[in-house]
N, C-alpha and C positions, 0 to 999 in steps of 0.2 A: 637591657633593652633600652636603647634611646628613644624616648618619645617626647615630643614638643610640649605636652600637656603634663608631663610628670611634675606634681608638686614637689617642694622642698621639704625634706624629711623634718625640719624643724618646725614647718608649717602645719604638720598634721599633728593632731592632739593624740594623747595615749589613752583618752576615755573610751569606753564602750560606745558604739553607735552604728549607724546604717550609712553605707555609701552606695553610689550609683554612677555608673559610666554611660556616658551620651555619645551619640555619633555626631558628624558635622551638620545635620539637619535637626539636632536637638531631641531625637528620639533616644529614649533610654534603652539601653542593649542588655544592661546586667544590673542586678541589685544585690546586694549582700550585706551581712552584718558581722560585727567582730567585737569582742571582748576588748581589744586594744587596736584602735584604727590605725596607729602608726606601724605596728608590727605587721598588720594585715595588708595594708595598702603597699608597703615599701617591699612585700614579698612579691608583688605583681611585678615590679620594676627591676628584676634581677637579669642575671644571664637567660638569654632567649631559650637557649637549648635545655636549660633546667625546667622549663615550663610545660604543661600540658598542651598538645597543639590545640585544643579548643581554647584555652586560655590565650595563647599567642593570636588566635583569630579574634578573639573578643577585644583584645588591647589594640590591634591594628584597626578593627572597626570603630573604636572609640575616638573621641577627640577632646573629651572633658570628663573629669571626675569630680564629684561633689560629696559631701559627706554631712551628716546630722548627728550631734551629740546626743545621747539619752542617758539616764541614770542607771537602768538595770538591765540584764539580759532579758528580761521579760518585756521591757519598753521596746528594745531592740528587735525581738521577734515580731511584736505587734507591729511596729513601723515597717519592718521587712516585708510583712505580708499585705499591708496595705499599700505600698509602692508595687508590689509585684500585680496586685490586682488592678491597680490604677494604669500602671504602663505596659503590662504584658511584654516583659522584656524577652526578646528572642534567645537569649542565652542562658535563661533560667529554665529549671526542669519545671514543666506544667503538664497537670494531668487534665485531660479533656475527655467528655464522655464519647465512648465508640458508639453507644446505642441508647434509645430512650425507654425507661422502665417505667410501667404504670404505677400509679399510686392511688390511694384513696383520699378524700378531701371532705372536710365539712366547713361550709361557708359561714363561719363564726360570725363575722360582722353584719350579716343579715339579721332581719327581725325574726324570721323563721329560717333558722339555718338548714341547708340542704346538704345531703350526702350524695357523692357520686365518685366515679372513677375517671382518672385522665391521665395525661401524660404532659411533657414538656416543662416550660417555666413555671415556677411557683408564684402565685400573687398574693399580696399583702391582705391581710385580714381572713386568710383561710388557715386551717389547721390541716396538715398533710400526715398522713401514716403509710408506712412501706418504705421504700419501693418494693414492688413484688415481681417474682420472674416471669409471670404470665397474667394478661388482663383477665382471661377467661376464669382463672382460679379466684381472683378477689372478687368478680362480679358474682360468682357462685357463693361465695361466702357472705357477701353483702345481701343478696336474695334470701339468704337463710336468716341472717340477722333482723332483717327488717320484719320478720316474724315475731321477734323478741322485743325489738325496738323499732316500731312503726313510725318513723320520723319522715319528714318530707324528703323525697328524692327526685322529684320532678323538676324540670327546667322551669326559669322565669316566665317563658310564654305560657307554658301549660297552666302554672300556678294563677298567673293573671286571668286567663281564661276561665278557670274554675270559679274565681272570686266573681267575676262579671255575671256568670251564669248561675251562681248558687248551687252547683252542683259538683259533688268531688268527682275525681277521675276513678279508672277502674282500680287502682290501688288502694283507694279508700273503701271501695265497695268489697273487696276481698280481704281486708283487714291488715294490708301491708303498709298503711298511712293512717294517721289519726286525723287527717283532713283539716289541717289548721286553716285552709284556704276558705271553708266554709264555717269557721268559728267553732269546731267541734272542741278545740283545745285552745287555751291562750298561749301568748307568747312565752311566759315565764315557765309553764309546764312543758312546753315543746323544747324549750333550751334544756330542761333537765334530761329529757328524753335523749337530746343529741349529745349531752355531756356523757351519759351512761354508753352511748354507741362509741364515742370517742374513746373512753376509758377502755372498752373492750378492743377496739382496733389497736390501741397502744399495747396489748398484750396482757393485761391485769384481768385474767378470766376468773380467778378464784373468787374475787368479791362479787362478780356478777352472778356466778353460780349460788354462792351463799344468800345474797339478796334475793333471788328468784324462788330459792328453796323456802325461805323464812315466809316470804309473802304469800306462798301457795299454802303452806302450813297454817298460817294466820287465817286465812280466807276460809280453809277448810273446818278449822275450829269454830269459827263465827257462821258455819253452815251457809256461807256464800259461795256455793258451789260452781255457780257460773264464772265467778272471778277466780275462784281455785282452778278452773279448768284453763282460764286464760293464761295465768302464771304457770301452769303445767305445761302448756304449749310453748310458752316462751323459755322455760327451762330446757325442753327439749331442743329447741332451737339454738340456744347458747352451747349446750352440750355437742350438739352437731357441728357447729361452727369451730368450737374449740378443738374437736378431735381432728380436724385438718391440720393443725400444728402440733408436731411432735414436740415432746418434753425432752429437752438436752440437758438441762441442768436441775438436778432435784431440789437444789436448795433456793430455786426461784430467782436466781440472779438476774439482773438486767445488765447487759453487756454487749458490745460489739465487738466482732471477731474479724481481724483484718489480716489478709496474707497477700504477698506479691509473687508474680513469677516473673523474672528478668531474664532476656537475652541480650546479644549485643546490639539489637535494633529496636526492641519495644520493650514495654512494660504491661504486664496485666495485673490488675489489681480487683480483689474481690472483698466483699463484706457481707456478714450476716449480721441481721439484728435480732437479738434475743432480748424479750422481755417476759418478765415473770416465768425464766426457765425455757420459754418456747420460742422458737425461730417465727418471727412475724414478718420478716422481709430479708430480701438479698438484693445486691446490685454487684454490676462488674464494670470495669473500664479498661480499654485498650489506649494507650498512649505512646508515641514515639520516645525513644529514649535518646536524650540529648547527651552525648560524650560518654564518658566513663563513670558517672556519678555513682558512688557506693549505694548498697541496699539501704544503709541508716538514712541518708539524705533523701532518697527516692520516698521512703516510708514516711518522713517527716512532711515532705512537700504533700503527699496525699492526704495525711491527716490534717494539716492546714486547709487544704482544698475542701475536705469533708465537712470540717466542724468550725472553722473560723467564723464563717458568717451565719451561723445557726443563731436563730432568735428565740429566746424562751416566749411561750404564748402563740407563736405562729407554726410551730410543729409540736407533735406530741413528744415531749422530752427528747429533744434531737440530740442532746449529749449525754450518754450513759454515764454512771459513776464508774464504771470498768471498762477499759479497751484493752482487749487481748491481742497480742502481736508476736510474730515470730522473732524479733530482735527489737531491741529498744532503739527508738529513732534518734536521730542527732538532737542534742539539746533536749532530751526528754524531760528533764526537771522543769524546765522553763515551759516546755510546751504543755505538761500537765497542770501548771500554774495558770497559763492563758486559758486552757479550756476550763478549769475550775471557774474562773471569772465568767466566762462566757455562761456556764451552766448555773452559777450561784451556789454550787455546793462542790466538795471534793471530787476530782476525777484521779484515778489510778491507771496508769498505763503500764501493764505487766506482761512478762513473757511465761506463759503456763509451761511447767516442767513435765506434769504427769496428770492422770485422771482424765474427766470427761471433758475438762476445759482443752486439754491437749489434743485430745482426740478430734474435738470439733474443729480447732485450729489446724489440724492436718487435713480435715475434710475441706475447708476453706482453701487451703494451699493446693489441694487437688483441682478444685474447682478454678481457681485462678490460671492454673497450668493447662486444663483443659480448655478454657477460653481462649487462651493464647494460641494452642494449637489448632482449633477449630478456626480462628481468625486467620491464621496463615495459611491454613489449607483452602478456604474459601477465597482469599486474596488470589492465592497461585493458580487455582483451578478456573477462575473466571475467564472465558474466552474474550470478552470485550475488555477487561482489564489488561490481559497479556497483550492484545493488539494494541492497546493505548501504549503500554509500557515499550514495546518494540519502536512504535513511531517516535516516542520521546528520545529514546537512545538514538535512533537515525537523525533526528534534527539537532540534537546536542551535539554529536560527533561529526555532524556533517557527512554522513554516509551516503553512497548512492542508492541504497535500498535498505528496508528493514533487515536487520540481523537476524534471519530465521534460524540460522545454526551459529551459537557462540560456544567457543572452547576457552576454558580457563585453566590456568596452570598456577600450581603452589608448590613451595619447598617446604620440607620439614626435617628436622634433624635435633639431636640432643648434643649440645657443646660440640657440633661438628662430627659427632658420630652417627653411623647408621643414617646418613642421608637419603632421603627418597623424594620423589615428586609425584605429584598427580595431575592428570588431565580429566576434566569433567566436561560433560557436552549438555547443551540446553537446546532443544529444538522446538520452535513455536512458542518459547518461553517456558517449557517444561524440561526437567531433567530426563535424558535419555541415557539411562544406567548401562545399557548393553554397550555403549560407546565409550565408557570410561577407561581410561588406562593409568597403569602405574609404573613409574621409572624407578629404577635403583640408580643412583648418582655413581659414576664410574670414574671418571677422571679429574675429580675436584676433591681436595681434601681440606678438612677445616670447614668452618662457617661461613663460607662465601657464596652468599644465595645468588649474586649476581652471575658469578660463573656458572653455578649450576643451573640457573634459568637459561643460559646460553647452550650448555649442553642438551638440555631437553629439548628444546625448539630444533636444535640441529637434528638430533634423532627423529623428532616428530616429523619434519619436513625434509627427511633425507631422499625422498622420493618425489621430487618436484615435478618430474615429467609425468608420473601417475596422477598427481594432483591437477596438473594441467589439462589432462585427458580426462579427468573424472566427470561423472555427470553433474549436472547442476545440484545446488542443494535442495533437499525435499522442500516442496511447497505446500504439502498438506499440512492439516491441523491435527493434533493428537490431544486427546483428553485425559490420557493415563500415562502413567510411568511404564517403561519398557523392562520391567523385570528387576532382579535385585542388582546389587553392585557388581559389576564385572571383576573378576579376579585375575586375568590375564596381566602379567608384566610385560609392557611394551618394550621391544627390543629394536635396534637399529635396522635388522633384517627380518622381515615378516617371514613366518614360517611356511605359509601357504598363500595361494593366490587369493582366495577369498577373504582371508584375514587382511591381506594388502589393500584390497579394494574398500573394505569398511574403514579401514584406517586412513584412506586416502581422501576421503570427502574433504573438500575446501571448505573452511570456515567463512561466514561472512564478517566475523568480529572474532579478535583474539583478545582476551582480558587476562593480565598478570595481576597478582597479588603484590601491591607496591606502588611506589611512586616513581618520580622521575629517572632514578638509577636503575630500577628494574626494567623500565619502559625502554631506556637507552639500550640496555643489553639486549632485550627482546628484539628491538629494531636491528641491530646489528646482527643478531643470529639470523633473522628473516632474511636480510640482505645477503649475507654468506650463503644461506641456502638458495638464493634466486627466486623469493617467494615474496609476493606483492599482496599482502593480507591487511586490512585495516586493524590498527592495534591501540590498546588503551590500558592503562594501569588505574586500579582502584586502592587508594591509600586508606589504611584503617583509621579510626578515630574520627577526622574530619571528614571523612567519606568524600575525598577530592578525586575527581576524574583527570587523570593525565594523558595527554596526547603526546606523540613523539615530536621532538624539537620545538615544543610550546614552551614558553617562559612560565606562563601561569596556569594553573588548571582549570578545568570546567567545573563549576560548581552547580549542582542540579538540586532544586529544592527538596527540603527535608521530606515533603509529602509526596515527591514525585514517584510514579509508578515505575518510570525508567531506572531510578536510582534504586528502588525496591528490589528489582529484577537483577540488577548488577551485583547488589548486596548478597542475594540470594545464590548467585552463581559463585560470588567470590567466597562465601561461606561454606557451600558445597564442596568446593575445592580443598578448602581448608580442612574440613571434616574428613574427607577421603584420604587426604595426605596424611592426617594424623593417625587414622585407623592403621594405615600401611605401615607407618614408622613404628608404631607401638607393637606391630605384629613382628616386625623384624627385630626389633629391639628385645623382645621376649625370646625369640628364637635364638638371637646372638648370646644372650645371657645363658640360656639353657645349654647351648653348646660349650660355652666357656665353662660352666660349672661341671659338666660330664667330663670334659676333658683333663679336669683337674684331679679326678678320682682316680688312684691307682687300681689296675686290675679290671677296667672298664674298657674293653675293646670295642671294635666297629660292631660285631655281632650283638653284644650286650647292649651296646647303645641303642642299637636298631629296635632291639626287643622291648627297651624302656619307652623309646619314643612310640612305638606301636600301642603299648598299653597307656602311657601318659602322654598324650601329645603336647601338653602346654606346660610351662614352668609352673603355673597356678596349681594345675592338677599334681604335678610331681611334689610341689610343697605340701599338698593336703594329704599325700600318702603316709602311712605309717610304716614302721619296719616290716612288719608282717605283710602288709600289701606289696612292699617292694620285693620281698623274699620270695613271693609267688610268682615273679617274673622268671621264665626260663634262663638258667644261667646266673642268677643273683641269689647268692647265699645269704645266710644271717649276718655273717661278718661283712659282706659288701653292701647290704642294706644299711647297717649300722653307719658305714663310713659315708654312704650317700646322705642320710638323714644328717649327719654332723656337718657335711659340706653344704647342704641346704640351708641349715640353721645359721652358718656362719654368713653366708650370703645374703639371708634376709635381713641383717643389720646394715643398712647402707651408711657409708662415710659421709655423703652428702645428698641432699634431696634432689634428685635427678628431675624432679617435676618442674622445678623452678628453672632447669635449664633448658627445658624444652621449647623450642620456637618453631614457628610455622609460617 
């Protein structure tokens, strides 16, 4: 790639370091690190076709590249994170909070520290605990704990008013505050009480139980029964509060358990905080996924975001000695060393293989996946959001009206074999599954997606006169899906008039999966069919929207609801096409295997298909199961099993040849 700002190879050092690309206005668009700066930077300035589309876009957006030499990989990781925080480059993967979680805090910098529950940004001088899933849960826990550690929990205004009046508030009267406002306890003793509260909130329950038990027993032996009763009540409160947190690690491990759920568009991260073997907090994030970053890089970005700014003393042991992850992040050794420096002690990043730690990791992964599912469901089902998405698409593509009916087409095949296509329909921003159609490609051989798209659109719009006379597209709003996936395979000639009418609704927008070549083929097919319908193509990876006859694509913002809707439509068409393709591929393979077995005629084949409808079911059958099929004896059953075993060892990995 010829770029004017490309540095000479001899000018680039071979040392480890960190580099940054900047645009013409001086804004940093990407930050990276390398063990060998020369090797890494020269890899960017190679043949354009060999680069990832996202990398090509970054290089085109940049106007300058600079670098800084460091001594070690650890220094490179530290400087890279510092620059990412400072410049917030748009081509780097960044995790941002999807929602606010509550936390408990103790205002340690004040003379008489206060405990309270809050949300949002953290302030210097406070110690934070959590975060927690629900505010009501931690409020209930604090209410119980104040019976054991009756420290100050009132606001500054209430505290000042009590000092002026010389009378404590209600909490002081009912025994849930030692009333430092009126001098019932001095600052040093109150701070000890606050430290015990913080120790409990950090998850260290065992020491609190032991201390309360010892104090109660000592008071009882000294016959100070009122004092013993006070410690008895505190012990009961501690046990009640600790019972709310289940023990997950019997060995009392302090650990954070992290898992990700990733799809093509977004990333969901979940983390459980385990202290003294108990879950004391949890948190989740939803972030846009920029490009095709592998899971190891996403995990490293998340861990840096979560821990790199942690300051000992400001949080209750913010970095644990053990971090459990589903796979090791990129540069795991350097990352562990960086976190150890932040913590002041060793930090281990480990992938658990079995036992209770693996079980908890699987639970966290389920939470991450469920958070992503709920996020997508809520985003798709919100009427206001859908209306905004349709308006954004209308404005971006210059449509005369909002596209209330969108049809999207996709092609799927395996190295040119078993080629199929899908048509999915979205009305009012929701999938209308009863309108979905499946096509078997008839006239195109090999992996010619452009020609296949032309065939599909010609068959779809073979009845232009019906479309012209059809009723306008529906204007109503629907809040639910219209049933399961339709299983009909569309043909050029509908079999009945009702099917023809349903198939003939004119869309307000056609979306094809692909870039300029696919859009040009679709435009030619529509012109050949005599149909004038707005058309756009959505290219993968960079998510560019291509319009017919335009030299440059339309770029929608990454957080655009319109882009999110187009991505959902495209991904649904891809899913529907892949499902159809796999079904036909399995059927084709089954027919091929059965045809190769001597003595297996049409009647016996039909009986086998009736008993074992899929290739998977047939492969799972034993000789005894096959011999029970009418007409299949022990000898033929043995031949079938031998043929299936031979076919089960593929010569090539067909999964890698599948395209869509």
